[in-house]
Structure formats: C-alpha cells, structure tokens
C-alpha positions as CSV (number, residue, x, y, z in Angstrom):
1,X,0.0,0.0,0.0
2,X,1.4,3.4,-0.9
3,X,1.1,6.3,1.4
4,X,0.2,9.8,0.4
5,X,3.1,12.2,0.2
6,X,3.5,14.4,3.3
7,X,2.3,17.9,2.7
8,X,2.4,18.9,6.4
9,X,4.6,22.0,7.0
10,X,6.0,20.2,10.1
11,X,9.5,20.8,11.3
12,X,11.7,19.2,13.9
13,X,11.3,20.3,17.5
14,X,14.1,22.2,19.2
15,X,14.7,23.3,22.7
16,X,14.1,26.9,21.7
17,X,10.9,26.1,19.9
18,X,9.7,24.2,22.9
19,X,10.4,27.2,25.1
20,X,8.4,29.4,22.8
21,X,5.5,26.9,22.9
22,X,5.7,26.9,26.7
23,X,5.4,30.7,26.8
24,X,2.3,30.5,24.5
25,X,0.9,27.9,26.8
26,X,1.3,30.0,29.9
27,X,-0.6,32.8,28.2
28,X,-3.3,30.4,27.0
29,X,-3.7,29.1,30.5
30,X,-4.6,32.6,31.7
31,X,-7.5,32.8,29.3
32,X,-10.9,32.0,30.7
33,X,-12.1,28.5,30.1
34,X,-15.2,29.7,28.3
35,X,-13.1,31.6,25.8
36,X,-10.8,28.6,25.3
37,X,-13.7,26.3,24.6
38,X,-15.4,28.8,22.4
39,X,-12.5,28.5,19.9
40,X,-12.6,24.7,20.2
41,X,-16.3,24.7,19.5
42,X,-15.7,26.3,16.1
43,X,-14.1,23.2,14.6
44,X,-17.5,21.5,14.1
45,X,-18.5,23.9,11.3
46,X,-15.0,23.6,9.8
47,X,-15.4,19.8,9.7
48,X,-18.7,20.1,8.0
49,X,-17.2,22.4,5.3
50,X,-14.3,20.1,4.7
51,X,-15.8,16.7,5.0
52,X,-15.2,15.5,1.5
53,X,-11.5,16.6,1.6
54,X,-11.0,14.9,4.9
55,X,-12.5,11.7,3.6
56,X,-10.3,11.8,0.5
57,X,-7.2,12.4,2.7
58,X,-7.9,9.4,4.9
59,X,-6.5,6.3,3.2
60,X,-5.7,3.8,6.0
61,X,-6.5,1.0,6.2
62,X,-8.3,1.7,2.9
63,X,-9.8,4.8,1.1
64,X,-12.8,6.1,3.0
65,X,-16.2,7.0,1.7
66,X,-17.6,10.3,2.9
67,X,-20.4,8.6,4.9
68,X,-17.9,6.4,6.6
69,X,-15.7,9.4,7.5
70,X,-18.7,11.5,8.8
71,X,-20.1,8.6,10.9
72,X,-16.8,7.3,12.4
73,X,-14.7,10.4,12.6
74,X,-16.2,13.8,11.9
75,X,-19.4,13.6,13.8
76,X,-17.9,12.1,16.9
77,X,-15.2,14.8,16.9
78,X,-17.6,17.6,16.4
79,X,-19.8,16.2,19.3
80,X,-16.7,16.0,21.5
81,X,-15.9,19.6,20.8
82,X,-19.4,20.6,21.6
83,X,-19.3,18.6,24.8
84,X,-16.3,20.6,25.9
85,X,-17.8,23.9,24.9
86,X,-20.8,23.1,27.1
87,X,-19.2,21.3,30.1
88,X,-15.5,22.2,30.4
89,X,-16.0,25.4,32.4
90,X,-18.0,23.6,35.1
91,X,-15.7,20.5,35.1
92,X,-12.6,22.6,35.5
93,X,-14.0,25.1,38.0
94,X,-12.4,25.2,41.4
95,X,-14.7,23.5,44.0
96,X,-14.9,24.1,47.7
97,X,-15.4,21.1,49.9
98,X,-18.2,20.8,52.4
99,X,-17.5,21.0,56.1
100,X,-19.8,18.1,56.7
101,X,-17.0,15.5,56.7
102,X,-14.3,17.7,58.3
103,X,-12.7,16.0,61.4
104,X,-13.2,18.0,64.6
105,X,-9.6,17.8,65.6
106,X,-8.4,19.8,62.5
107,X,-10.3,22.9,63.5
108,X,-11.8,25.3,61.1
109,X,-10.5,24.9,57.5
110,X,-11.6,26.0,54.1
111,X,-10.5,23.5,51.4
112,X,-10.6,24.1,47.7
113,X,-9.7,21.7,44.9
114,X,-8.3,23.4,41.8
115,X,-7.5,22.0,38.4
116,X,-4.5,23.5,36.6
117,X,-3.0,22.8,33.1
118,X,-0.2,20.3,32.8
119,X,1.8,22.4,30.4
120,X,2.8,20.8,27.1
121,X,1.1,17.5,26.1
122,X,2.5,15.2,23.4
123,X,-0.3,13.4,21.5
124,X,1.0,10.4,19.5
125,X,-1.7,9.7,16.9
126,X,-2.8,6.4,15.3
127,X,-3.4,5.4,11.7
128,X,-6.9,3.8,12.0
129,X,-8.9,6.8,13.3
130,X,-6.5,9.7,12.7
131,X,-9.2,12.4,12.9
132,X,-11.5,11.4,15.8
133,X,-9.0,9.9,18.3
134,X,-6.2,12.5,17.9
135,X,-8.8,15.3,17.5
136,X,-10.6,14.5,20.7
137,X,-7.3,14.3,22.7
138,X,-6.1,17.6,21.2
139,X,-9.4,19.3,22.1
140,X,-9.3,18.1,25.7
141,X,-5.7,19.1,26.0
142,X,-6.4,22.6,24.7
143,X,-9.6,23.0,26.7
144,X,-7.7,22.3,29.9
145,X,-5.2,25.1,29.1
146,X,-2.3,23.1,27.7
147,X,-0.3,23.3,24.5
148,X,-0.3,20.2,22.4
149,X,2.3,18.6,20.2
150,X,0.8,16.2,17.6
151,X,3.0,13.4,16.2
152,X,0.9,11.8,13.5
153,X,1.2,8.1,12.5
154,X,3.1,7.5,9.2
155,X,0.7,7.6,6.3
156,X,-1.6,10.1,8.0
157,X,0.4,13.3,7.4
158,X,-2.0,14.9,5.0
159,X,-5.2,14.3,7.1
160,X,-3.3,15.3,10.3
161,X,-2.4,18.6,8.8
162,X,-6.0,19.1,7.9
163,X,-7.1,18.2,11.4
164,X,-4.6,20.8,12.8
165,X,-5.9,23.3,10.2
166,X,-9.4,22.9,11.7
167,X,-8.1,24.1,15.1
168,X,-5.8,26.8,13.7
169,X,-8.6,28.4,11.6
170,X,-10.8,28.2,14.7
171,X,-8.5,30.5,16.6
172,X,-5.9,28.2,18.1
173,X,-2.3,29.4,17.4
174,X,0.3,27.2,15.9
175,X,2.4,27.5,19.0
176,X,-0.5,26.0,21.0
177,X,-1.1,23.1,18.6
178,X,2.2,22.2,16.9
179,X,2.4,19.5,14.2
180,X,5.5,17.4,14.3
181,X,6.8,15.2,11.5
182,X,5.5,11.6,11.5
183,X,8.7,9.7,12.1
184,X,9.0,8.1,15.5
185,X,12.3,9.9,16.3
186,X,10.2,13.1,16.7
187,X,8.2,11.6,19.6
188,X,11.4,10.4,21.2
189,X,13.0,13.9,20.8
190,X,9.9,15.6,22.3
191,X,10.0,13.4,25.3
192,X,13.8,13.9,25.7
193,X,13.4,17.7,25.5
194,X,10.6,17.5,28.1
195,X,6.8,17.3,27.9
196,X,4.3,17.2,30.8
197,X,2.2,14.3,29.6
198,X,2.3,11.8,26.8
199,X,-1.0,10.5,25.3
200,X,-0.5,7.6,23.0
201,X,-2.9,5.5,20.9
202,X,-1.2,2.4,19.7
203,X,-0.2,-1.2,20.5
204,X,1.0,-2.5,23.8
205,X,4.5,-2.7,22.5
206,X,4.3,1.0,21.7
207,X,3.0,1.7,25.2
208,X,6.0,-0.1,26.7
209,X,8.4,1.8,24.5
210,X,6.9,5.1,25.7
211,X,7.0,4.1,29.3
212,X,10.7,3.1,29.1
213,X,11.5,6.6,27.8
214,X,9.5,8.6,30.3
215,X,10.4,6.6,33.3
216,X,13.6,8.6,34.1
217,X,11.7,11.9,34.2
218,X,8.5,10.4,35.8
219,X,6.5,12.0,33.0
220,X,2.8,10.8,33.2
221,X,1.4,8.9,30.3
222,X,-2.0,8.0,29.1
223,X,-1.9,4.7,27.2
224,X,-4.9,4.0,24.9
225,X,-3.7,0.7,23.6
226,X,-5.2,-2.2,21.6
227,X,-7.9,-4.7,22.4
228,X,-9.1,-8.2,21.7
229,X,-12.7,-7.6,22.8
230,X,-15.1,-10.1,24.2
231,X,-18.8,-10.5,23.3
232,X,-20.9,-12.5,25.8
233,X,-24.1,-14.1,24.3
234,X,-26.6,-14.9,27.0
235,X,-29.5,-17.4,26.6
236,X,-31.9,-14.4,26.3
237,X,-29.9,-12.7,23.5
238,X,-31.5,-11.7,20.2
239,X,-29.3,-13.7,17.8
240,X,-30.2,-11.4,14.9
241,X,-28.8,-8.4,16.9
242,X,-25.8,-10.5,17.8
243,X,-25.2,-11.3,14.2
244,X,-25.7,-7.7,13.0
245,X,-23.2,-6.5,15.7
246,X,-20.6,-9.0,14.7
247,X,-20.9,-8.0,11.0
248,X,-20.6,-4.3,12.0
249,X,-17.4,-5.0,13.8
250,X,-16.0,-7.1,11.0
251,X,-16.7,-4.4,8.3
252,X,-16.3,-1.0,10.1
253,X,-13.0,0.6,9.0
254,X,-12.0,-2.8,7.5
255,X,-12.2,-4.1,11.1
256,X,-9.2,-1.9,12.0
257,X,-11.0,-0.9,15.3
258,X,-9.5,-1.6,18.7
259,X,-12.9,-2.4,20.2
260,X,-14.3,-4.6,17.5
261,X,-15.5,-7.9,18.9
262,X,-12.9,-10.7,18.4
263,X,-14.0,-13.3,20.9
264,X,-17.6,-14.4,21.0
265,X,-18.6,-16.6,24.0
266,X,-21.6,-18.7,23.1
267,X,-23.4,-21.7,24.5
268,X,-23.5,-25.0,22.5
269,X,-27.3,-24.7,21.8
270,X,-27.0,-21.1,20.6
271,X,-23.9,-21.5,18.4
272,X,-25.5,-23.4,15.4
273,X,-28.2,-20.8,14.7
274,X,-25.7,-18.0,15.1
275,X,-23.3,-19.7,12.6
276,X,-26.2,-20.1,10.2
277,X,-27.0,-16.4,10.3
278,X,-23.4,-15.4,9.9
279,X,-23.0,-17.7,6.8
280,X,-26.1,-16.3,5.2
281,X,-24.9,-12.7,5.7
282,X,-21.3,-13.2,4.8
283,X,-21.5,-15.5,1.8
284,X,-21.4,-12.6,-0.6
285,X,-19.0,-10.4,1.4
286,X,-16.3,-8.5,-0.5
287,X,-12.6,-8.5,0.3
288,X,-11.4,-5.7,2.7
289,X,-8.0,-4.1,2.2
290,X,-5.9,-4.3,5.4
291,X,-2.9,-2.6,6.8
292,X,-0.1,-5.0,5.7
293,X,1.3,-5.7,9.2
294,X,-2.2,-6.6,10.5
295,X,-2.7,-8.9,7.5
296,X,0.6,-10.7,8.1
297,X,-0.1,-11.2,11.8
298,X,-3.6,-12.6,11.1
299,X,-2.3,-14.9,8.5
300,X,0.2,-16.4,10.9
301,X,-2.3,-16.8,13.8
302,X,-5.3,-18.0,11.9
303,X,-3.3,-20.8,10.2
304,X,-1.8,-21.7,13.6
305,X,-5.2,-21.9,15.2
306,X,-6.6,-24.1,12.5
307,X,-3.6,-26.4,12.9
308,X,-4.5,-26.6,16.6
309,X,-8.2,-27.6,15.9
310,X,-10.1,-24.4,14.9
311,X,-12.4,-24.6,11.9
312,X,-13.5,-22.1,9.4
313,X,-17.2,-21.1,9.5
314,X,-17.1,-18.2,7.1
315,X,-14.4,-16.9,4.7
316,X,-11.4,-19.0,3.6
317,X,-7.8,-19.5,4.6
318,X,-7.1,-19.3,0.9
319,X,-7.8,-15.5,1.2
320,X,-4.6,-15.3,3.3
321,X,-2.3,-15.0,0.4
322,X,0.4,-12.3,-0.2
323,X,-2.1,-9.6,-1.1
324,X,-3.2,-7.6,2.0
325,X,-7.0,-8.0,1.3
326,X,-9.4,-10.6,2.6
327,X,-13.0,-11.4,3.2
328,X,-14.2,-11.5,6.8
329,X,-13.2,-14.7,8.6
330,X,-15.2,-16.5,11.3
331,X,-13.7,-19.5,13.1
332,X,-15.2,-22.0,15.6
333,X,-13.7,-24.5,18.0
334,X,-11.3,-21.8,19.1
335,X,-9.7,-22.3,22.5
336,X,-9.1,-19.4,24.9
337,X,-5.4,-20.3,25.1
338,X,-4.8,-19.9,21.3
339,X,-2.7,-16.9,20.3
340,X,-5.4,-15.9,17.9
341,X,-7.6,-14.8,20.8
342,X,-4.7,-13.4,22.9
343,X,-3.5,-10.9,20.3
344,X,-4.6,-7.5,19.1
345,X,-5.7,-8.1,15.5
346,X,-6.7,-5.2,13.3
347,X,-8.3,-7.5,10.8
348,X,-11.8,-8.9,10.0
349,X,-11.7,-12.0,12.1
350,X,-14.0,-13.3,14.8
351,X,-13.5,-16.4,16.9
352,X,-16.5,-18.4,18.3
353,X,-15.6,-19.9,21.7
354,X,-18.0,-22.5,23.0
355,X,-18.8,-22.3,26.8
356,X,-21.2,-24.2,28.9
357,X,-22.2,-21.4,31.2
358,X,-21.5,-17.9,32.3
359,X,-18.8,-18.9,34.8
360,X,-16.9,-20.7,32.1
361,X,-17.2,-17.7,29.8
362,X,-15.8,-15.3,32.5
363,X,-12.9,-17.7,33.2
364,X,-12.1,-18.0,29.5
365,X,-12.3,-14.2,29.0
366,X,-9.7,-13.6,31.7
367,X,-7.2,-15.7,29.8
368,X,-6.9,-12.8,27.4
369,X,-4.4,-10.1,28.5
370,X,-6.4,-7.3,26.8
371,X,-9.3,-5.7,28.6
372,X,-10.4,-2.6,26.6
373,X,-14.1,-3.0,25.9
374,X,-16.7,-5.8,26.1
375,X,-20.3,-6.4,25.1
376,X,-23.1,-8.5,26.7
377,X,-26.1,-9.5,24.7
378,X,-29.3,-10.6,26.4
379,X,-32.0,-9.4,28.8
380,X,-30.8,-6.0,30.0
381,X,-31.5,-6.7,33.7
382,X,-29.6,-10.0,33.5
383,X,-26.7,-8.4,31.7
384,X,-26.5,-5.6,34.3
385,X,-26.3,-8.2,37.1
386,X,-23.4,-9.9,35.4
387,X,-21.3,-7.0,34.2
388,X,-19.4,-6.5,37.4
389,X,-17.7,-9.9,36.7
390,X,-16.4,-8.7,33.3
391,X,-12.9,-7.2,33.4
392,X,-13.0,-4.3,30.9
393,X,-12.7,-0.6,30.8
394,X,-16.1,-0.2,29.1
395,X,-19.0,-2.5,28.8
396,X,-21.8,-2.1,26.3
397,X,-25.1,-4.0,26.6
398,X,-26.8,-5.1,23.4
399,X,-24.6,-3.1,21.1
400,X,-21.0,-2.7,20.0
401,X,-18.5,0.1,19.2
402,X,-20.8,3.0,18.3
403,X,-22.0,4.0,21.8
404,X,-18.4,4.7,22.8
405,X,-18.4,7.7,20.5
406,X,-20.8,9.5,22.8
407,X,-18.6,12.3,24.1
408,X,-19.8,11.7,27.7
409,X,-18.4,8.2,27.8
410,X,-14.8,8.0,29.2
411,X,-12.5,5.5,27.5
412,X,-10.0,3.5,29.5
413,X,-8.2,0.2,29.2
414,X,-6.9,-2.4,31.6
415,X,-4.0,-4.9,31.3
416,X,-2.4,-4.9,27.9
417,X,-5.0,-2.4,26.8
418,X,-3.2,0.3,28.8
419,X,-4.3,2.8,31.5
420,X,-5.4,6.4,31.9
421,X,-8.5,8.0,30.5
422,X,-9.4,9.8,27.3
423,X,-12.7,11.4,26.4
424,X,-15.6,12.2,28.8
425,X,-15.3,14.4,31.9
426,X,-12.6,12.0,33.2
427,X,-10.5,12.4,30.1
428,X,-10.6,16.2,30.4
429,X,-9.5,16.1,34.0
430,X,-6.7,13.8,33.1
431,X,-5.3,16.7,31.1
432,X,-4.9,18.7,34.4
433,X,-2.9,18.7,37.6
434,X,-4.8,18.7,40.9
435,X,-4.0,21.4,43.5
436,X,-5.5,21.3,47.0
437,X,-5.7,24.7,48.7
438,X,-6.2,24.6,52.5
439,X,-7.0,27.9,54.4
440,X,-6.9,28.0,58.2
441,X,-9.8,29.9,59.7
442,X,-10.0,31.2,63.2
443,X,-7.4,31.3,66.0
444,X,-7.7,27.8,67.4
445,X,-4.5,25.9,66.3
446,X,-3.8,23.6,69.3
447,X,-1.0,21.7,67.5
448,X,1.0,24.9,67.7
449,X,0.7,25.2,71.5
450,X,3.7,24.1,73.7
451,X,3.5,20.5,74.9
452,X,1.3,19.9,78.0
453,X,0.9,16.8,80.3
454,X,-2.7,16.6,79.3
455,X,-2.1,16.2,75.6
456,X,-2.3,12.4,75.6
457,X,-5.4,12.4,77.7
458,X,-7.1,15.0,75.4
459,X,-6.2,13.2,72.2
460,X,-7.2,9.8,73.6
461,X,-10.6,11.1,74.8
462,X,-11.3,12.8,71.5
463,X,-10.3,9.6,69.6
464,X,-12.7,7.5,71.7
465,X,-15.5,10.1,71.3
466,X,-15.2,10.2,67.5
467,X,-14.5,6.6,66.7
468,X,-15.6,4.4,69.6
469,X,-17.6,1.4,68.6
470,X,-20.4,1.9,71.1
471,X,-22.2,4.8,72.9
472,X,-20.6,3.6,76.1
473,X,-17.1,3.9,74.6
474,X,-17.9,7.3,73.2
475,X,-19.3,8.5,76.6
476,X,-16.0,7.4,78.2
477,X,-14.2,9.6,75.7
478,X,-16.4,12.6,76.5
479,X,-15.7,12.3,80.2
480,X,-12.0,11.8,79.7
481,X,-11.9,14.8,77.4
482,X,-13.7,17.0,79.8
483,X,-11.4,16.0,82.8
484,X,-8.3,16.8,80.8
485,X,-9.7,20.1,79.7
486,X,-10.5,21.1,83.3
487,X,-7.0,20.2,84.4
488,X,-5.5,22.2,81.5
489,X,-7.6,25.2,82.3
490,X,-6.7,25.1,86.0
491,X,-2.9,25.3,85.2
C-alpha cells in the first residue's frame, strides 16, 4: 500500500521552539475556560465544510467514503468539541469542599480543589482513526489550558495537517497546537526535551516503549492501547442483533478498530443458529483491504489456530495470500489459550468460543491479556447483574463500538490495553494537575501550642468520642476529654 506524500509543514522540534511553545501555553492558561472552549467549538462547522476533503485524505486502512468518514470520525469529533464547549467550564472550576466530613480535631478549615493545566502535552496519533481519536485528545488538552504537540502516524500526514488546520482556523495558534513530522524519532526527541504528559494511541509494545523513555523523568502517560474484545451471548440474547453486531465489527473501517468484537462466547445450543445467520450474511462479502502488518499477523495466527483444531465457518484461509486483502473470517472451536484470541488483531476475524455457562465464559475471557471493551447481549436486567464480573474498561449492553463515540463516555483500558482515560469528563480532568488549597480559619490551632501533660489524655478522649464502637465507649471519651480540659484550664 502506498502512502500519500507528506504535505504537512511540520518541522523538527528544538529546545528553543519548545520554550516558545511553553510561553504561549502560559498565556493560553490565563485565558478564561469559556473563551478557550469557544474556539474549540468552532471546529464543528469547519469539519462540515471540509468533510469531502478529509474523507479523501484518509486512506488507511483503505480509502474512505464520505459517509464512513462522517459517521466514524467527523461527527464524533464535532460532538466531542461541543461537549467541551458546554461542560468544560463547570468541570474545570475550582470547587470548595463541604464542612460536613471535616474532622473535629483539625479545627476550622476551608478546602478548595483546583485544576491546573499540565503544560505541554504530546499526542501520538494512530493510523486507523487519525481524525477522531487524535482530535478529541487535542481538544481536551487545549480546553484544559495546555499546548499540544501532535506526532501523527506515518501515512496520516495529510489528514493530520487538515485536522490541525481545523483548530488553527478556529483561533488556536500554531504555538498551541504544533504539528510534528510523522517519524518516530520526533516523539522520542519531544520526550527527551521534556513534555508534561504523553497521550499515545497504539499497540501494547508502543506503550511499553513510551514508558521506558518517560520513566527517568516520571512523566505521566495515558496509554490508549489495543484490544481483543469479548462478546458474551446470554441465553436471552437476540441472535439477529448479535449477528448484526458481529458483522458491523467485521466491516467497520475494514475491522481496524480496537474495540471490534474478536472473541464471542456462546453456549452450544446457541452456536449453530448463530453460525447459520453469519454464513447467510457473509457469503457474498467483499474483500477488505488491510494494513499490511495486520494482515501478516492474522495470516500467521489463523493458520496456527486451524492447525490446533479451529475450523472455518465463514471466509477462507485461501484468502490469506500475499495480497493484504481478505473477506471476513469466522472461526469456531477456538480455545481461549490460542494466540489468535490473545493478540490485538486489526483485521476482519471473529472467533466463536463455546462455553457451557457464564462462569466458564468469564474464566475463558480472563485468559486474554487485553481488557479494553466488552459487550453483553441478552436481557438488560440480567446483563447488568453480570457486568461486574467482566474485566474491561467499558461494557456495552446489546450493542458494539458506536456507543463509545458518545462524548460523555470515558475511554480507558486495563491490562495490555493500557491505562489512563481519554474522552468524557474524566478524560478532560486527566489533562490537568490537581491542586489542593487549605486555608486555616479562626485562631484555634492547638497543635502549635507548647507540649502539655494533658495532651495524651485529650487526644485519647477525642479519639474515643469520635471513633468508639459503642455509645458507652464514646461517653467514656467525652468524660476523659472533659477531665483533661478542666485540668488544663486550671494550670
């Protein structure tokens, strides 16, 4: 697959340039939140006006149609920007804590919790959703008062420049959103020069490489890494909905989606009718063009799984030739221990894993090191009762993928799927530092008084009064406290 030529006017980062960016960030941080997010809110109209050009510039894993681009990238990003425009001021506002839970012994205090910008955030973009994922992270970083460096994935230079243009033409200066060249050395150099957070979307190996570099400086990182998502099919599930959801995950973005379902846990009596539906729907499927590394990995693992006993339900192993294109592949008799279902595959493959009951499904699911998202299909009440047993950062009931584009929904992985949060209120707050402000009120500061023989008696009495396990114990504390105070006053 040939990549489009880079047209981005990106230039290497230098220490002087980073100092200039920090000065711009400090000025930006002083601007009221409502003014910052007003600029961010303008990118929605820009995306509308440039939708066709953005679709044409997005070529990985295959050229995009405009409807695909609008649905999977532009509309979610515009909604994310609008969410920030409406909610960021309240979310970032300093809040004063109630006195209700203040311990008596600390005296009168006023406590405020403030959120401050981090400084300069490095966003390392991905190739499969270069507009939405990077754009939402950029928008949150800017809304929180930071400057952002964007290092795009190779092959996304043109569309990444257009994404930055949306922010620049909406009133964000180029020193607040700086576009780096796409080669990996630029990310390394930025971390070496010093940034205040790294936000990366990529594989678990990429996440480890980032952590190894930022460890010496203790730079925080948000790792939005890959998945191998589970789908649980309960006995009450609508199999037509299950089938439609599997097909959606297989075809969306040529299945280059980190939260596409890869492992389907189904009972023996439900599996034959599900297979029948999938065969009917996939018999005329067209080949999907894949990112070459994803194709090569799938080829290796699918052949290995079939050698270990897996069988093809839909598609064909003959599709796995040297050309990186294939029809969707569905396998059965897949075991949870197979590498096929313990790897992050960005390819149209789904494995049916037969389980006798819910407990077996949960145990099988936990053999996979990835825990990004999961879906449960069946009666909603039953699904809600079971979701606490599923290890995943996000759980969707009776749907897949699309609900996570809701800008209110935070996105966070576990295990090999990373950690930290993007999107939602929690993602915005992750782009800030917390500062606790404690103000002493009044003149009672007993800990500053000189030591006194009654100190132990007073503290012991107060401790019993506040935390005694019975009224009798608390009453003892009151009497002890009163005796010690009387003695102290008489001195």
